C-alpha positions as CSV (number, residue, x, y, z in Angstrom):
1,M,18.7,-2.9,-30.6
2,S,15.9,-2.3,-33.1
3,P,12.1,-2.5,-33.3
4,R,10.6,-5.9,-34.2
5,K,7.1,-7.0,-34.8
6,S,7.4,-10.3,-33.0
7,P,4.4,-11.0,-30.9
8,C,6.3,-11.3,-27.6
9,L,9.7,-11.8,-26.0
10,F,9.1,-15.4,-25.2
11,S,8.4,-16.5,-28.8
12,L,11.6,-14.7,-29.7
13,L,13.4,-16.6,-27.0
14,L,12.1,-19.9,-28.4
15,T,13.4,-19.0,-31.8
16,L,16.8,-18.1,-30.4
17,L,17.1,-21.3,-28.2
18,T,16.3,-23.6,-31.1
19,R,19.6,-22.5,-32.6
20,L,21.3,-24.3,-29.8
21,L,19.7,-27.7,-30.3
22,P,22.1,-30.4,-31.6
23,Q,21.5,-31.1,-35.2
24,T,23.3,-34.5,-35.4
25,E,22.7,-36.2,-32.1
26,A,19.4,-36.9,-30.5
27,R,19.3,-36.3,-26.7
28,S,16.7,-36.9,-24.1
29,F,15.8,-35.7,-20.6
30,V,12.8,-37.5,-19.0
31,V,11.3,-38.2,-15.6
32,D,11.4,-41.9,-14.6
33,W,8.3,-41.8,-12.3
34,E,8.6,-45.5,-11.4
35,H,12.1,-45.2,-10.0
36,D,11.8,-41.6,-8.6
37,R,14.6,-40.2,-10.8
38,F,15.6,-38.3,-13.9
39,L,17.0,-40.0,-17.0
40,L,19.5,-38.1,-19.1
41,D,20.1,-39.7,-22.5
42,G,18.6,-42.9,-21.0
43,A,20.9,-43.1,-18.0
44,P,20.0,-42.3,-14.3
45,F,20.8,-38.7,-13.6
46,R,20.6,-36.1,-10.8
47,Y,21.7,-32.5,-11.1
48,V,23.8,-30.6,-8.6
49,S,23.4,-27.0,-9.8
50,G,24.1,-23.4,-8.9
51,S,22.5,-20.2,-9.8
52,L,24.3,-17.5,-11.7
53,H,22.7,-14.4,-13.3
54,Y,24.5,-13.4,-16.5
55,F,22.9,-9.9,-16.1
56,R,24.8,-9.4,-12.9
57,V,28.2,-10.3,-14.3
58,P,30.2,-8.5,-17.0
59,R,30.2,-10.5,-20.2
60,V,34.0,-10.8,-20.3
61,L,33.8,-12.6,-16.9
62,W,31.1,-15.2,-17.8
63,A,33.6,-17.9,-18.8
64,D,35.6,-17.4,-15.6
65,R,32.6,-17.8,-13.3
66,L,31.2,-20.8,-15.1
67,F,34.6,-22.6,-15.2
68,K,34.9,-22.2,-11.4
69,M,31.4,-23.5,-11.0
70,Q,32.2,-26.6,-13.0
71,L,35.4,-27.2,-11.0
72,S,33.3,-27.2,-7.8
73,G,31.6,-30.4,-9.0
74,L,28.4,-28.8,-10.3
75,N,26.9,-30.3,-13.5
76,A,24.4,-27.6,-14.2
77,V,23.8,-23.8,-13.9
78,Q,20.5,-22.3,-13.3
79,L,19.6,-18.8,-14.6
80,Y,16.7,-16.4,-15.1
81,V,15.9,-14.3,-18.2
82,P,14.7,-10.9,-17.1
83,W,12.0,-9.6,-19.5
84,N,12.9,-5.9,-18.7
85,Y,16.6,-6.5,-19.6
86,H,15.7,-7.6,-23.1
87,E,12.6,-5.7,-24.0
88,P,13.1,-2.1,-22.7
89,Q,10.2,-0.8,-24.7
90,P,7.3,-2.7,-26.3
91,G,8.5,-4.5,-29.3
92,V,12.1,-3.3,-28.9
93,Y,14.4,-6.2,-28.2
94,N,18.1,-6.2,-27.1
95,F,20.2,-9.3,-27.1
96,N,23.5,-7.6,-27.8
97,G,26.7,-7.3,-25.7
98,S,26.0,-8.2,-22.0
99,R,22.5,-9.1,-23.0
100,D,23.6,-11.8,-25.5
101,L,21.8,-14.8,-23.9
102,I,22.9,-17.2,-26.7
103,A,26.6,-16.3,-26.0
104,F,26.1,-17.1,-22.3
105,L,24.5,-20.4,-23.1
106,N,27.4,-21.3,-25.4
107,E,29.8,-20.4,-22.5
108,A,27.9,-22.7,-20.2
109,A,28.1,-25.5,-22.8
110,A,31.9,-24.8,-23.2
111,A,32.2,-25.3,-19.4
112,N,30.4,-28.6,-19.7
113,L,27.4,-27.4,-17.7
114,L,23.8,-28.2,-18.4
115,V,21.4,-25.2,-18.2
116,I,18.2,-24.9,-16.2
117,L,16.5,-21.9,-17.9
118,R,13.9,-19.9,-16.1
119,P,12.6,-17.3,-18.6
120,G,9.9,-15.6,-16.5
121,P,8.0,-13.5,-17.4
122,Y,8.2,-12.8,-13.6
123,I,11.5,-13.8,-11.9
124,C,11.7,-11.9,-8.6
125,A,15.5,-12.4,-8.2
126,E,15.7,-9.1,-6.2
127,W,15.8,-7.5,-9.7
128,E,14.1,-4.3,-10.7
129,M,10.3,-5.0,-10.7
130,G,11.0,-8.7,-10.5
131,G,12.0,-8.7,-14.2
132,L,8.7,-7.2,-15.4
133,P,9.2,-4.1,-17.6
134,S,8.2,-0.8,-16.1
135,W,6.4,0.2,-19.3
136,L,3.6,-2.2,-18.2
137,L,2.8,0.5,-15.6
138,Q,1.9,3.0,-18.3
139,K,-1.5,1.3,-17.9
140,P,-2.2,2.7,-14.4
141,K,-4.9,0.0,-13.5
142,I,-2.9,-3.0,-14.7
143,H,-3.0,-6.1,-12.4
144,L,0.5,-7.5,-12.6
145,R,0.3,-10.6,-10.4
146,T,-2.4,-12.5,-8.6
147,S,-0.6,-14.8,-6.1
148,D,2.7,-15.3,-4.4
149,P,4.8,-18.5,-4.6
150,A,5.1,-20.7,-1.5
151,D,8.3,-20.0,0.4
152,N,8.3,-22.3,3.4
153,M,11.2,-24.7,2.6
154,T,11.5,-26.4,6.0
155,K,9.3,-29.3,5.2
156,I,9.5,-29.1,1.4
157,F,10.1,-32.8,0.7
158,T,7.4,-34.0,3.0
159,Q,5.0,-31.6,1.3
160,L,6.2,-32.8,-2.1
161,R,5.5,-36.4,-1.4
162,K,2.1,-35.5,-0.1
163,Y,1.1,-34.1,-3.4
164,E,3.4,-36.1,-5.7
165,P,4.1,-39.5,-4.2
166,R,6.4,-40.5,-7.0
167,G,9.1,-38.8,-9.0
168,P,12.5,-37.3,-8.3
169,L,13.1,-35.2,-5.2
170,V,14.1,-31.6,-6.2
171,N,15.1,-28.5,-4.3
172,S,15.3,-25.8,-6.9
173,E,16.4,-23.0,-4.5
174,Y,18.6,-24.1,-1.7
175,Y,19.9,-20.8,-0.2
176,T,23.7,-20.5,0.4
177,G,23.3,-17.1,1.9
178,W,20.9,-14.2,1.7
179,L,20.4,-10.7,0.3
180,D,21.2,-7.3,1.9
181,Y,18.9,-4.3,2.3
182,W,20.2,-0.7,2.7
183,G,20.1,0.2,6.3
184,H,20.0,-3.4,7.6
185,N,22.7,-5.8,8.6
186,H,24.8,-7.8,6.3
187,S,23.4,-11.3,5.8
188,T,25.4,-14.5,6.1
189,R,24.8,-18.2,6.4
190,S,27.3,-20.5,8.1
191,I,29.3,-23.0,6.1
192,L,28.3,-25.7,8.5
193,S,24.5,-25.2,8.0
194,V,24.9,-25.0,4.2
195,T,27.1,-28.1,3.8
196,K,25.0,-30.1,6.2
197,G,21.8,-29.3,4.4
198,L,23.3,-30.1,1.0
199,E,24.7,-33.5,2.2
200,D,21.4,-34.5,3.8
201,M,19.6,-33.8,0.5
202,L,22.2,-35.6,-1.6
203,K,21.9,-38.6,0.7
204,L,18.2,-38.7,-0.2
205,G,19.1,-38.8,-3.9
206,A,17.7,-35.3,-4.5
207,S,18.6,-33.0,-7.2
208,V,19.6,-29.6,-5.8
209,N,20.1,-26.1,-7.1
210,M,22.1,-23.7,-4.9
211,Y,20.8,-20.1,-4.9
212,M,23.2,-18.3,-5.3
213,F,26.4,-20.0,-6.3
214,H,27.8,-16.6,-7.6
215,G,25.7,-13.6,-6.8
216,G,27.3,-10.7,-8.8
217,T,26.3,-7.1,-8.7
218,N,23.3,-4.9,-9.3
219,F,25.0,-2.5,-11.6
220,G,23.3,0.8,-12.6
221,Y,19.7,1.0,-11.4
222,W,18.8,-2.7,-11.6
223,N,18.3,-3.5,-8.0
224,G,14.9,-4.5,-6.8
225,A,13.2,-3.9,-3.5
226,D,10.9,-5.6,-0.9
227,E,8.2,-4.1,1.3
228,K,8.0,-5.6,4.8
229,G,6.3,-2.9,6.8
230,R,8.3,-0.4,4.9
231,F,10.1,0.0,1.6
232,L,13.4,-1.9,1.6
233,P,15.6,-1.3,-1.5
234,I,18.3,-3.9,-2.1
235,T,22.0,-3.0,-2.1
236,T,24.2,-2.7,-5.2
237,S,26.2,-5.7,-4.1
238,Y,24.5,-9.1,-4.6
239,D,27.4,-11.0,-3.1
240,Y,24.8,-13.1,-1.2
241,D,27.5,-14.7,0.9
242,A,27.7,-17.1,-2.0
243,P,30.4,-19.8,-2.5
244,I,32.0,-17.6,-5.2
245,S,32.3,-14.1,-4.0
246,E,31.1,-11.0,-5.8
247,A,34.6,-10.6,-7.3
248,G,34.6,-14.1,-8.6
249,D,36.9,-15.7,-6.0
250,P,36.2,-19.2,-4.4
251,T,35.5,-18.8,-0.7
252,P,35.9,-21.3,2.2
253,K,32.2,-22.1,1.6
254,F,33.1,-23.1,-2.0
255,F,35.7,-25.6,-0.9
256,A,33.5,-27.1,1.8
257,L,30.6,-27.6,-0.7
258,R,33.1,-29.1,-3.2
259,N,34.1,-31.7,-0.5
260,V,30.5,-32.6,0.0
261,I,29.8,-33.0,-3.7
262,S,32.9,-35.2,-4.1
263,K,31.2,-37.8,-1.8
264,F,28.4,-38.4,-4.3
265,Q,29.9,-37.8,-7.7
266,E,33.2,-37.3,-9.4
267,I,34.6,-33.7,-9.5
268,P,37.1,-32.4,-12.0
269,L,40.7,-32.9,-11.1
270,G,43.3,-30.2,-11.1
271,P,44.0,-27.0,-9.1
272,L,41.6,-24.1,-9.0
273,P,42.8,-20.9,-10.5
274,P,44.0,-18.4,-7.8
275,P,41.9,-15.4,-6.7
276,S,42.0,-12.6,-9.2
277,L,44.6,-9.9,-8.8
278,K,43.3,-7.1,-6.4
279,M,44.7,-3.6,-6.3
280,A,44.6,-0.6,-3.9
281,L,44.9,2.9,-5.2
282,G,44.5,6.4,-3.8
283,P,43.2,8.3,-2.0
284,F,42.2,10.6,-4.8
285,T,40.6,14.0,-4.4
286,L,37.4,14.7,-6.4
287,Y,36.6,18.2,-7.8
288,L,33.3,19.9,-8.2
289,D,31.8,19.9,-11.7
290,G,28.6,21.7,-10.6
291,D,25.2,21.4,-9.2
292,L,22.8,19.1,-10.9
293,L,20.5,22.1,-11.6
294,D,23.3,23.8,-13.5
295,F,23.1,21.1,-16.2
296,L,19.4,20.8,-16.6
297,D,19.4,21.7,-20.3
298,L,21.8,18.9,-21.0
299,L,20.1,16.4,-18.6
300,C,16.7,17.1,-20.3
301,P,17.4,18.5,-23.7
302,Q,13.8,18.0,-24.9
303,G,12.5,20.3,-22.1
304,P,10.0,19.8,-19.4
305,I,6.5,18.3,-19.4
306,H,3.8,20.6,-18.0
307,S,0.9,19.5,-15.8
308,V,-1.4,21.0,-13.2
309,L,-0.6,18.0,-10.9
310,P,2.7,16.1,-10.7
311,M,3.0,13.1,-13.0
312,T,4.7,9.7,-12.2
313,F,7.8,8.4,-13.9
314,E,5.7,5.9,-15.7
315,A,3.3,8.6,-17.1
316,V,6.2,10.4,-18.8
317,K,8.0,7.1,-19.8
318,Q,11.0,7.5,-17.4
319,D,12.1,4.0,-16.5
320,H,14.9,4.4,-14.0
321,G,17.0,7.0,-12.2
322,F,15.9,10.5,-11.6
323,M,13.2,13.1,-12.4
324,L,13.1,16.8,-11.4
325,Y,9.8,18.4,-10.4
326,R,9.6,22.2,-10.5
327,T,7.0,24.8,-9.5
328,Y,7.1,28.4,-8.3
329,L,5.6,29.7,-5.0
330,S,2.4,31.6,-5.7
331,Y,2.7,33.6,-2.4
332,T,5.4,34.6,0.1
333,V,6.1,32.3,2.9
334,F,7.4,34.5,5.7
335,E,8.2,31.9,8.4
336,P,9.2,28.2,8.4
337,T,6.1,26.4,7.1
338,P,5.6,22.6,7.0
339,F,6.1,21.0,3.6
340,W,5.2,17.3,3.0
341,V,3.6,14.9,0.6
342,P,0.4,13.2,1.8
343,N,-0.5,9.5,1.6
344,N,3.0,8.2,1.4
345,G,3.3,9.9,-2.0
346,V,7.1,10.1,-2.3
347,H,8.4,7.1,-4.3
348,D,11.2,6.8,-3.3
349,R,13.4,9.8,-2.1
350,A,12.8,13.5,-2.7
351,Y,15.7,16.0,-2.5
352,V,14.1,19.4,-2.0
353,M,15.6,22.8,-3.0
354,V,14.4,26.4,-2.9
355,E,16.1,28.8,-5.3
356,G,18.8,26.1,-5.7
357,V,19.5,25.8,-1.9
358,F,19.2,22.3,-0.5
359,Q,16.5,22.0,2.2
360,G,16.5,18.3,3.0
361,V,15.1,14.9,2.1
362,L,11.6,13.4,2.2
363,E,11.5,9.6,2.0
364,R,9.0,6.9,1.3
365,N,7.3,5.4,4.4
366,M,8.7,8.2,6.6
367,K,6.3,10.6,8.2
368,H,8.6,13.5,7.9
369,K,8.1,17.2,7.1
370,L,10.5,19.9,6.0
371,F,10.0,23.6,6.9
372,L,10.4,26.0,4.0
373,M,10.4,29.7,3.5
374,G,10.4,31.7,0.3
375,K,9.3,34.8,-1.6
376,I,6.5,34.8,-4.1
377,G,7.9,33.5,-7.4
378,S,10.7,31.5,-5.6
379,R,11.6,28.3,-7.5
380,L,10.9,25.0,-5.7
381,D,12.8,22.0,-7.2
382,I,12.3,18.4,-6.0
383,L,14.6,15.8,-7.4
384,L,12.9,12.4,-7.2
385,E,15.1,9.2,-7.0
386,N,13.7,5.8,-8.1
387,M,15.4,3.4,-5.7
388,G,14.3,0.3,-7.5
389,R,10.8,-1.2,-8.0
390,L,9.4,-3.9,-5.8
391,S,10.5,-7.3,-6.9
392,F,8.3,-9.5,-4.8
393,G,4.6,-9.7,-3.9
394,S,1.1,-9.8,-5.4
395,N,0.1,-7.0,-7.8
396,H,2.6,-4.5,-6.5
397,S,2.3,-1.8,-9.1
398,D,5.2,0.3,-7.8
399,F,4.8,3.6,-9.4
400,K,7.7,6.1,-9.0
401,G,7.9,9.8,-8.5
402,L,5.4,12.2,-6.7
403,L,2.2,10.1,-6.5
404,E,0.4,13.0,-4.7
405,P,0.8,16.8,-5.0
406,P,3.0,18.3,-2.2
407,I,1.5,20.5,0.4
408,L,3.0,23.7,1.8
409,G,1.2,24.8,4.9
410,Q,-2.4,24.4,4.0
411,S,-1.9,24.9,0.2
412,V,-1.8,22.1,-2.4
413,L,1.0,23.0,-4.8
414,T,0.1,22.9,-8.5
415,Q,1.4,23.9,-11.9
416,W,4.3,21.5,-12.2
417,M,7.1,21.0,-14.7
418,M,8.6,17.5,-15.0
419,F,12.1,17.0,-16.3
420,P,12.9,13.4,-17.0
421,L,16.7,13.3,-16.5
422,K,19.1,11.3,-18.7
423,V,22.0,11.3,-16.3
424,D,23.9,8.4,-17.9
425,N,23.8,10.2,-21.2
426,L,25.4,13.3,-19.7
427,V,28.1,11.3,-17.9
428,K,29.0,9.5,-21.1
429,L,29.2,12.9,-22.9
430,W,31.5,14.2,-20.2
431,F,33.6,11.1,-20.0
432,P,36.3,12.1,-22.5
433,L,36.1,15.8,-21.5
434,Q,38.1,17.7,-18.8
435,L,35.5,20.1,-17.3
436,P,36.7,23.3,-15.6
437,K,36.6,22.7,-11.8
438,R,34.8,24.9,-9.4
439,E,35.2,25.9,-5.8
440,Q,34.3,23.3,-3.1
441,H,30.7,23.4,-1.8
442,T,29.9,24.1,1.8
443,A,27.7,21.4,3.3
444,P,25.0,20.5,2.8
445,S,25.5,20.5,-0.9
446,G,22.4,18.8,-2.3
447,P,22.5,17.0,-5.7
448,T,26.0,17.8,-7.1
449,F,28.5,16.3,-9.6
450,Y,32.1,15.6,-8.7
451,S,34.8,13.9,-10.7
452,T,38.5,13.3,-11.1
453,T,40.9,11.3,-13.3
454,F,43.6,8.9,-12.1
455,P,46.3,6.7,-13.7
456,I,47.1,3.1,-12.8
457,V,50.9,2.7,-12.6
458,G,51.2,-1.1,-12.1
459,S,49.2,-4.1,-13.1
460,V,45.4,-3.6,-13.4
461,G,43.3,-5.7,-11.0
462,D,39.9,-5.9,-9.5
463,S,39.2,-3.3,-6.8
464,F,36.6,-2.0,-4.4
465,L,35.6,1.7,-4.4
466,Y,35.5,3.2,-1.0
467,L,33.7,6.5,-0.4
468,P,34.4,7.6,3.2
469,G,32.4,10.6,4.3
470,W,30.2,10.7,1.2
471,T,26.4,10.3,1.9
472,K,24.4,8.8,-0.9
473,G,24.5,8.8,-4.7
474,Q,25.4,7.2,-7.9
475,V,28.9,6.5,-9.3
476,W,30.4,6.0,-12.8
477,I,33.8,4.6,-13.8
478,N,34.9,5.5,-17.3
479,G,31.3,6.2,-18.2
480,F,30.0,2.8,-16.8
481,N,27.2,3.1,-14.2
482,L,28.7,1.2,-11.3
483,G,25.6,1.5,-9.1
484,R,24.4,3.2,-6.0
485,Y,26.3,4.0,-2.9
486,W,24.8,4.9,0.5
487,T,27.8,5.1,2.8
488,Q,25.8,6.7,5.6
489,Q,23.3,3.9,5.7
490,G,25.3,0.8,5.1
491,P,25.8,-2.1,5.3
492,Q,27.7,-1.9,2.0
493,Q,30.6,0.5,2.1
494,T,32.5,-0.4,-1.1
495,L,31.5,-1.0,-4.7
496,Y,33.0,-3.8,-6.7
497,V,35.1,-2.5,-9.6
498,P,35.8,-5.3,-12.2
499,R,39.2,-5.1,-13.8
500,P,37.8,-4.9,-17.4
501,L,36.2,-1.5,-16.5
502,L,39.6,0.1,-15.9
503,F,42.2,1.4,-18.4
504,P,45.7,0.0,-18.1
505,K,49.0,1.9,-17.7
506,G,49.3,4.8,-20.1
507,A,45.7,5.9,-20.0
508,M,43.7,8.0,-17.6
509,N,40.6,6.6,-15.8
510,K,37.7,8.9,-14.8
511,I,35.4,8.6,-11.9
512,T,32.2,10.6,-11.7
513,L,29.9,10.9,-8.6
514,L,26.4,12.3,-8.3
515,E,26.3,13.0,-4.6
516,L,22.7,13.7,-3.6
517,E,23.0,15.1,-0.1
518,N,26.2,16.0,1.6
519,V,29.8,16.2,0.3
520,P,32.5,15.5,2.9
521,V,34.9,18.2,3.9
522,Q,37.7,16.2,2.2
523,P,36.0,15.0,-1.0
524,Q,38.2,11.9,-1.5
525,I,37.7,8.3,-2.6
526,Q,40.1,5.4,-2.7
527,F,40.2,1.9,-4.1
528,L,40.7,-1.0,-1.7
529,D,41.9,-4.6,-2.3
530,K,39.2,-6.0,0.0
531,P,35.4,-5.3,0.1
532,I,33.6,-3.8,3.1
533,L,30.0,-5.2,3.0
534,N,29.1,-5.4,6.7
535,S,29.5,-1.9,8.2
536,T,26.2,-0.9,9.6
537,L,24.6,0.7,12.7
538,Y,22.7,-2.5,13.4
539,S,23.8,-5.9,14.6
540,T,24.8,-8.6,12.1
541,Y,21.8,-10.3,10.6
542,I,22.2,-14.1,10.5
543,Y,19.9,-15.9,8.1
544,S,19.0,-19.4,9.3
545,L,16.9,-22.2,8.0
546,S,16.8,-24.0,11.3
547,D,13.6,-24.6,13.2
548,T,15.0,-22.8,16.3
549,Q,15.2,-19.0,15.8
550,T,18.4,-17.2,16.8
551,A,18.5,-14.0,18.7
552,Y,18.0,-12.2,15.4
553,E,14.7,-13.4,13.9
554,P,14.9,-13.6,10.1
555,M,12.3,-11.8,8.1
556,K,9.8,-13.7,6.0
557,L,11.6,-15.2,3.0
558,S,10.8,-13.3,-0.2
559,G,11.3,-16.1,-2.7
560,H,12.8,-15.8,-6.1
């Protein structure tokens, strides 16, 4: 990754993609308006496609997922290109490793799949800020988007013919499932409704793209969010109830769709590969490394930024993750006194500590107050978590951090220090080290690091990390940021652990947790051979495209 002086990401993309154009054989793809169809190399053509996001799948697994898509009968793959994934800072481009778009396109070609490329700049996709880079918000008055795409698909073809009487019928986003929000119910869509809709469209001669065919995972901090009355961050899992599961296995929905496709075009012969090897391990006990505040010098080696009023993540160029706000009480607070942030000024969760003692949580869209006490000069620390920027909507400039100065009693708190935290850098520094372990915390713990090492005795397989009793936080496997967990909230209870992240027999694996609230009495984790994606306090949420609503009315579609 190195600075360039190219005018923009998209001109760079054009340069990269021209490298893929055939040099010896002229090809064509045109619209035959007279006969309402596409022509590929002069012959009638319709695509049956599926969406897959390379940025949600480890690079070493791209070929596996694409091969299975091709065996289902698909002849194309649709993908987005997230701007923020490839241009993390203005003029700094990254197309290496898991960001190597050309390598993915070559894998698609090797799987004999055509590519429908959607480069943005805005993509939605339930991805952080809809694919727009957060550094755009360094201009506080920027107007990001001016309108929303239409999202009523129930009469799409009738509407299409109203405005475009001729030309091929196309459904570019036919939903095979739906996304999940933390604290909501797990979303599913029945096999019968998906297959019936697909067959009806194929009978009309339509080209169809199924969103998603393989969902994947929002590793690290990359999940997006919606705002429907309140802030709704999206889960780490992007399984989507898709035909190919988050772990890359064909589901019953996969085989049902394959049967439908086989009625309209030839599908590849031969057996499908079996599901990947899954393994169960543990339980393993984790040990205390220390409070987050103990490592502040390592988490923010450049030191704090000083300001009379708190500054946002964007103002101090902190893209993701966490930032610590610190001030000192200018007077003694003798009795429990209300502490809050006005005007919904917490974006998104605030973990409050006085002299290092955890006091509780303030949360976006929640009219909640804590009650604090402290002597003059007592240290007040607020750890702010960015839960993912809004990925859908018109001009949602989703600034993160403390957007307003907190209030204690009747006093506006000023004179703040901001510590932008580089948690991933610290975990990678720790990864090869064995830190001295400390005594177990008494609950509630507040933001705290725990870790342990473990061997794998037998064959290495995919697994699902289960964190019973833990509350909320971030987890790393061998230095890789696996994503967020929120066991207490659900519906997702396990995190997908791809086999390539794990070391085989003869090496020790390391797991690190940043628990933000409460550590269980028995700080254990285990690896399961099946995922748990549907454990929640709420009823199961069924996403339906039918005209008749079920007992559970679906929320307004967010689009992609």
